[in-house]
Backbone as JSON Lines, residues from 0, in Angstrom:
{"i":0,"aa":"M","n":[28.02,-18.7,13.96],"ca":[27.9,-19.03,12.26],"c":[27.27,-17.67,11.85]}
{"i":1,"aa":"T","n":[27.5,-17.05,10.63],"ca":[27.72,-15.55,10.02],"c":[26.78,-16.24,9.29]}
{"i":2,"aa":"I","n":[25.5,-15.2,8.71],"ca":[25.09,-15.41,7.55],"c":[25.04,-14.1,6.82]}
{"i":3,"aa":"Y","n":[25.13,-14.3,5.34],"ca":[25.46,-13.32,4.2],"c":[24.07,-13.53,3.34]}
{"i":4,"aa":"A","n":[23.41,-12.33,2.99],"ca":[22.61,-12.76,2.3],"c":[23.12,-12.27,1.07]}
{"i":5,"aa":"L","n":[22.39,-12.92,0.09],"ca":[22.61,-12.9,-1.51],"c":[22.81,-12.17,-2.8]}
{"i":6,"aa":"A","n":[21.4,-11.55,-2.24],"ca":[20.67,-10.35,-2.71],"c":[20.54,-9.22,-1.97]}
{"i":7,"aa":"R","n":[21.05,-8.17,-2.76],"ca":[20.63,-7.17,-1.86],"c":[18.65,-6.34,-2.04]}
{"i":8,"aa":"T","n":[18.91,-6.11,-0.92],"ca":[16.83,-6.07,-0.94],"c":[16.27,-4.85,-2.08]}
{"i":9,"aa":"A","n":[15.7,-4.67,-2.88],"ca":[15.42,-3.91,-3.41],"c":[14.56,-2.78,-2.8]}
{"i":10,"aa":"R","n":[15.25,-1.43,-2.97],"ca":[14.19,-0.58,-2.02],"c":[15.03,0.94,-2.95]}
{"i":11,"aa":"L","n":[13.93,2.21,-2.68],"ca":[14.19,3.31,-3.5],"c":[14.6,4.22,-2.66]}
{"i":12,"aa":"D","n":[15.16,5.12,-2.7],"ca":[15.11,6.12,-2.02],"c":[14.52,7.63,-2.46]}
{"i":13,"aa":"L","n":[14.1,8.29,-1.59],"ca":[13.13,9.18,-1.93],"c":[13.19,10.03,-3.02]}
{"i":14,"aa":"E","n":[13.97,10.45,-4.12],"ca":[13.9,10.95,-4.93],"c":[13.7,10.22,-5.78]}
{"i":15,"aa":"S","n":[14.48,9.1,-6.08],"ca":[14.12,7.85,-6.68],"c":[12.74,7.55,-6.64]}
{"i":16,"aa":"F","n":[12.08,6.98,-5.96],"ca":[10.65,6.86,-5.27],"c":[9.63,7.96,-6.23]}
{"i":17,"aa":"A","n":[9.78,9.17,-5.56],"ca":[8.86,10.14,-6.19],"c":[9.15,10.22,-7.56]}
{"i":18,"aa":"H","n":[10.22,10.08,-8.16],"ca":[10.29,10.31,-9.52],"c":[9.7,8.96,-10.51]}
{"i":19,"aa":"D","n":[9.43,7.88,-9.72],"ca":[8.93,6.68,-10.25],"c":[7.39,6.67,-9.77]}
{"i":20,"aa":"C","n":[6.77,7.62,-9.13],"ca":[5.8,7.38,-9.07],"c":[4.86,8.88,-9.57]}
{"i":21,"aa":"G","n":[6.01,9.56,-10.12],"ca":[5.68,10.82,-10.9],"c":[5.31,11.74,-10.11]}
{"i":22,"aa":"I","n":[5.44,11.43,-8.99],"ca":[4.48,13.3,-8.1],"c":[6.2,13.6,-6.8]}
{"i":23,"aa":"H","n":[5.74,14.79,-6.35],"ca":[6.94,15.75,-6.12],"c":[7.43,15.07,-4.47]}
{"i":24,"aa":"P","n":[8.8,14.97,-3.99],"ca":[9.15,14.14,-2.97],"c":[8.06,14.67,-1.49]}
{"i":25,"aa":"D","n":[8.34,16.11,-1.3],"ca":[7.52,16.53,-0.42],"c":[6.16,15.64,-0.3]}
{"i":26,"aa":"L","n":[5.26,15.46,-1.67],"ca":[4.03,15.01,-1.78],"c":[4.33,12.69,-0.6]}
{"i":27,"aa":"V","n":[5.3,12.62,-1.08],"ca":[5.4,11.27,-0.49],"c":[5.87,11.73,0.62]}
{"i":28,"aa":"L","n":[6.26,12.26,1.56],"ca":[6.84,12.73,2.88],"c":[5.27,12.8,3.41]}
{"i":29,"aa":"R","n":[4.6,13.59,2.77],"ca":[3.3,14.16,3.66],"c":[2.6,12.81,3.41]}
{"i":30,"aa":"L","n":[2.84,11.63,2.45],"ca":[1.74,10.35,2.54],"c":[2.21,9.5,3.64]}
{"i":31,"aa":"V","n":[3.45,9.67,4.09],"ca":[4.15,8.32,4.91],"c":[3.97,8.73,6.04]}
{"i":32,"aa":"R","n":[4.02,10.59,6.5],"ca":[3.26,11.07,7.8],"c":[2.16,10.35,7.99]}
{"i":33,"aa":"L","n":[1.0,10.7,6.9],"ca":[-0.36,10.62,7.25],"c":[-0.5,9.02,7.21]}
{"i":34,"aa":"G","n":[0.42,7.99,7.11],"ca":[0.06,7.04,7.0],"c":[-0.09,5.78,5.98]}
{"i":35,"aa":"L","n":[-0.27,6.55,5.16],"ca":[-1.11,5.77,3.56],"c":[0.19,4.97,2.65]}
{"i":36,"aa":"L","n":[1.51,5.72,3.26],"ca":[2.85,4.57,2.73],"c":[3.71,4.44,3.88]}
{"i":37,"aa":"D","n":[4.15,3.31,3.94],"ca":[5.22,2.47,4.53],"c":[6.59,2.91,4.0]}
{"i":38,"aa":"A","n":[7.66,3.07,5.06],"ca":[8.64,3.46,4.87],"c":[9.99,2.97,5.83]}
{"i":39,"aa":"E","n":[10.71,2.99,5.18],"ca":[11.95,2.24,6.21],"c":[12.98,3.47,6.47]}
{"i":40,"aa":"Q","n":[13.69,3.55,7.52],"ca":[15.01,4.91,7.85],"c":[15.77,4.17,7.43]}
{"i":41,"aa":"D","n":[16.88,4.88,6.46],"ca":[18.4,4.42,6.47],"c":[18.76,4.76,7.69]}
{"i":42,"aa":"G","n":[20.62,4.44,7.77],"ca":[21.17,5.09,8.68],"c":[21.23,6.7,9.04]}
{"i":43,"aa":"F","n":[21.05,7.24,8.2],"ca":[21.19,8.74,8.62],"c":[19.51,9.19,9.15]}
{"i":44,"aa":"G","n":[18.72,8.81,8.77],"ca":[17.5,8.69,8.9],"c":[16.53,9.02,7.94]}
{"i":45,"aa":"G","n":[17.09,8.7,6.46],"ca":[16.36,9.55,5.45],"c":[15.25,7.77,4.96]}
{"i":46,"aa":"P","n":[14.35,7.95,4.5],"ca":[13.06,7.14,4.22],"c":[13.91,6.45,2.56]}
{"i":47,"aa":"W","n":[13.07,5.15,3.26],"ca":[13.45,4.11,1.87],"c":[12.0,3.68,1.51]}
{"i":48,"aa":"F","n":[12.16,2.65,0.18],"ca":[10.77,2.38,-0.34],"c":[10.96,1.17,-0.79]}
{"i":49,"aa":"E","n":[9.67,-0.18,-0.65],"ca":[10.01,-1.0,-1.23],"c":[9.16,-0.68,-2.83]}
{"i":50,"aa":"P","n":[9.78,-0.85,-3.78],"ca":[8.77,-0.95,-4.76],"c":[7.68,-1.31,-5.25]}
{"i":51,"aa":"S","n":[7.29,-2.26,-3.96],"ca":[6.14,-2.54,-4.06],"c":[5.19,-1.35,-3.79]}
{"i":52,"aa":"Q","n":[5.4,-0.47,-3.17],"ca":[5.09,1.01,-2.67],"c":[4.26,1.71,-3.7]}
{"i":53,"aa":"I","n":[4.75,1.45,-5.44],"ca":[4.3,2.61,-6.17],"c":[2.78,2.04,-6.67]}
{"i":54,"aa":"A","n":[2.66,0.55,-6.6],"ca":[1.47,0.62,-6.68],"c":[0.25,1.49,-5.46]}
{"i":55,"aa":"Q","n":[0.92,1.44,-4.5],"ca":[0.1,2.24,-3.14],"c":[0.05,3.69,-3.51]}
{"i":56,"aa":"V","n":[0.71,4.2,-4.5],"ca":[0.81,5.56,-4.77],"c":[-0.09,5.67,-5.96]}
{"i":57,"aa":"A","n":[-0.02,4.75,-6.72],"ca":[-1.0,4.76,-8.02],"c":[-2.54,4.16,-7.55]}
{"i":58,"aa":"R","n":[-2.71,3.48,-6.77],"ca":[-4.1,3.97,-5.82],"c":[-4.56,4.58,-5.29]}
{"i":59,"aa":"I","n":[-3.69,5.51,-4.65],"ca":[-4.04,6.9,-3.76],"c":[-4.45,7.81,-4.7]}
{"i":60,"aa":"Q","n":[-3.64,7.54,-6.11],"ca":[-4.28,8.79,-6.8],"c":[-5.51,8.48,-7.58]}
{"i":61,"aa":"R","n":[-5.54,7.72,-8.24],"ca":[-6.75,6.85,-7.97],"c":[-8.0,7.28,-7.91]}
{"i":62,"aa":"L","n":[-7.86,7.21,-6.09],"ca":[-8.6,7.64,-5.16],"c":[-9.62,8.85,-5.06]}
{"i":63,"aa":"R","n":[-8.1,10.02,-5.24],"ca":[-8.04,11.23,-4.62],"c":[-8.66,11.63,-6.19]}
{"i":64,"aa":"S","n":[-8.11,11.39,-7.55],"ca":[-8.76,12.24,-8.34],"c":[-9.8,11.57,-9.0]}
{"i":65,"aa":"G","n":[-10.66,10.61,-9.11],"ca":[-11.54,9.57,-9.01],"c":[-12.85,10.1,-7.9]}
{"i":66,"aa":"F","n":[-12.49,10.03,-6.93],"ca":[-13.99,10.52,-6.12],"c":[-13.12,11.91,-5.22]}
{"i":67,"aa":"S","n":[-12.4,12.81,-5.5],"ca":[-11.88,13.93,-4.79],"c":[-12.38,13.9,-3.58]}
{"i":68,"aa":"L","n":[-11.79,12.75,-2.76],"ca":[-11.32,12.55,-1.16],"c":[-10.15,13.51,-0.99]}
{"i":69,"aa":"N","n":[-10.18,13.59,0.48],"ca":[-9.37,14.59,1.2],"c":[-8.18,13.22,1.73]}
{"i":70,"aa":"Y","n":[-7.12,13.84,2.33],"ca":[-6.1,12.47,2.34],"c":[-6.97,11.63,3.75]}
{"i":71,"aa":"A","n":[-7.72,12.34,4.83],"ca":[-8.11,12.15,5.83],"c":[-8.88,10.53,5.46]}
{"i":72,"aa":"A","n":[-9.89,11.01,4.65],"ca":[-10.73,10.3,4.08],"c":[-10.07,8.96,3.1]}
{"i":73,"aa":"L","n":[-8.71,9.41,2.52],"ca":[-8.2,8.19,1.53],"c":[-7.74,7.44,2.74]}
{"i":74,"aa":"G","n":[-7.18,7.52,3.79],"ca":[-6.58,6.43,4.86],"c":[-8.09,5.98,5.17]}
{"i":75,"aa":"L","n":[-8.81,6.1,5.68],"ca":[-10.53,5.16,6.17],"c":[-10.69,4.43,4.33]}
{"i":76,"aa":"V","n":[-10.45,5.02,3.32],"ca":[-11.44,4.34,2.19],"c":[-10.32,3.06,1.76]}
{"i":77,"aa":"L","n":[-8.78,3.31,1.98],"ca":[-7.73,2.54,1.85],"c":[-8.2,1.45,3.21]}
{"i":78,"aa":"D","n":[-8.07,1.72,3.89],"ca":[-8.36,0.67,5.05],"c":[-10.01,-0.2,4.89]}
{"i":79,"aa":"L","n":[-10.88,0.2,4.7],"ca":[-12.11,-0.28,4.25],"c":[-11.85,-1.32,3.02]}
{"i":80,"aa":"L","n":[-11.28,-0.81,1.68],"ca":[-10.95,-1.33,0.98],"c":[-9.76,-2.58,0.73]}
{"i":81,"aa":"D","n":[-9.02,-2.82,1.81],"ca":[-8.28,-3.19,2.18],"c":[-8.81,-4.76,2.79]}
{"i":82,"aa":"R","n":[-9.84,-4.64,3.94],"ca":[-11.18,-5.34,4.4],"c":[-11.63,-6.32,3.69]}
{"i":83,"aa":"V","n":[-12.63,-5.28,3.02],"ca":[-13.31,-5.94,1.89],"c":[-12.44,-7.02,1.4]}
{"i":84,"aa":"S","n":[-10.77,-6.95,0.69],"ca":[-10.44,-7.91,0.12],"c":[-10.1,-9.1,1.06]}
{"i":85,"aa":"V","n":[-9.31,-8.79,2.24],"ca":[-9.75,-10.18,3.09],"c":[-10.96,-10.86,3.24]}
{"i":86,"aa":"L","n":[-12.13,-10.15,3.06],"ca":[-13.33,-10.73,3.43],"c":[-13.71,-11.78,1.9]}
{"i":87,"aa":"E","n":[-13.39,-11.15,1.35],"ca":[-13.52,-11.78,-0.11],"c":[-12.39,-12.9,-0.43]}
{"i":88,"aa":"A","n":[-11.52,-12.77,0.19],"ca":[-10.65,-14.02,-0.2],"c":[-11.23,-15.02,0.69]}
{"i":89,"aa":"A","n":[-11.74,-14.82,1.78],"ca":[-11.7,-15.66,2.8],"c":[-13.44,-16.38,2.41]}
{"i":90,"aa":"A","n":[-13.86,-15.61,1.6],"ca":[-15.06,-16.38,1.38],"c":[-15.15,-17.07,0.34]}
{"i":91,"aa":"R","n":[-14.06,-17.04,-1.02],"ca":[-13.66,-17.73,-2.16],"c":[-13.07,-18.88,-1.68]}
{"i":92,"aa":"H","n":[-12.37,-18.88,-0.31],"ca":[-11.96,-20.68,0.34],"c":[-12.51,-21.23,1.42]}
{"i":93,"aa":"R","n":[-14.11,-20.37,1.1],"ca":[-14.64,-21.44,2.5],"c":[-15.38,-22.23,1.49]}
{"i":94,"aa":"P","n":[-15.68,-23.34,2.0],"ca":[-15.93,-24.89,1.15],"c":[-17.9,-24.16,1.36]}
{"i":95,"aa":"R","n":[-18.05,-24.94,0.22],"ca":[-19.77,-24.43,-0.18],"c":[-20.38,-25.55,0.79]}
{"i":96,"aa":"R","n":[-21.86,-25.44,0.99],"ca":[-22.27,-26.4,1.91],"c":[-23.28,-26.97,0.31]}
{"i":97,"aa":"T","n":[-23.09,-28.2,0.17],"ca":[-24.44,-28.39,-0.98],"c":[-25.73,-29.0,-0.13]}
{"i":98,"aa":"G","n":[-26.92,-29.25,-1.02],"ca":[-27.94,-29.25,-0.53],"c":[-28.64,-28.59,0.42]}
{"i":99,"aa":"V","n":[-28.07,-26.84,1.14],"ca":[-28.49,-26.7,1.76],"c":[-29.72,-25.03,0.69]}
{"i":100,"aa":"S","n":[-30.5,-24.76,0.83],"ca":[-31.54,-23.6,0.04],"c":[-30.97,-22.58,0.56]}
{"i":101,"aa":"T","n":[-30.39,-21.62,-0.26],"ca":[-30.19,-20.44,-0.14],"c":[-31.49,-19.35,0.19]}
{"i":102,"aa":"W","n":[-31.26,-18.48,0.72],"ca":[-32.34,-17.04,0.96],"c":[-32.9,-16.5,-0.51]}
{"i":103,"aa":"T","n":[-32.03,-16.99,-0.94],"ca":[-32.56,-15.97,-2.37],"c":[-33.12,-17.42,-3.42]}
């Protein structure tokens, strides 16, 4: 049985992605090498990006300009922010105990 995709997956090549992000393609490749962006390879070895990665570039640019972080520190800060988001989501979904006094 053959399965056919009904729609092509949206993805951008390096030049289109860099243009949409407003940065140079060399910077995009640097961010990929540093592990700050995810990219897939096409049949010729060129990088392809999901449109959702544009938001990640904007996040990187905000952190870099707002806190003057270098690229190594950006990786650490992004990892910590992702962990905080996971913990906050878990805390929101945890059932609250009633009748128990808190420490405050």
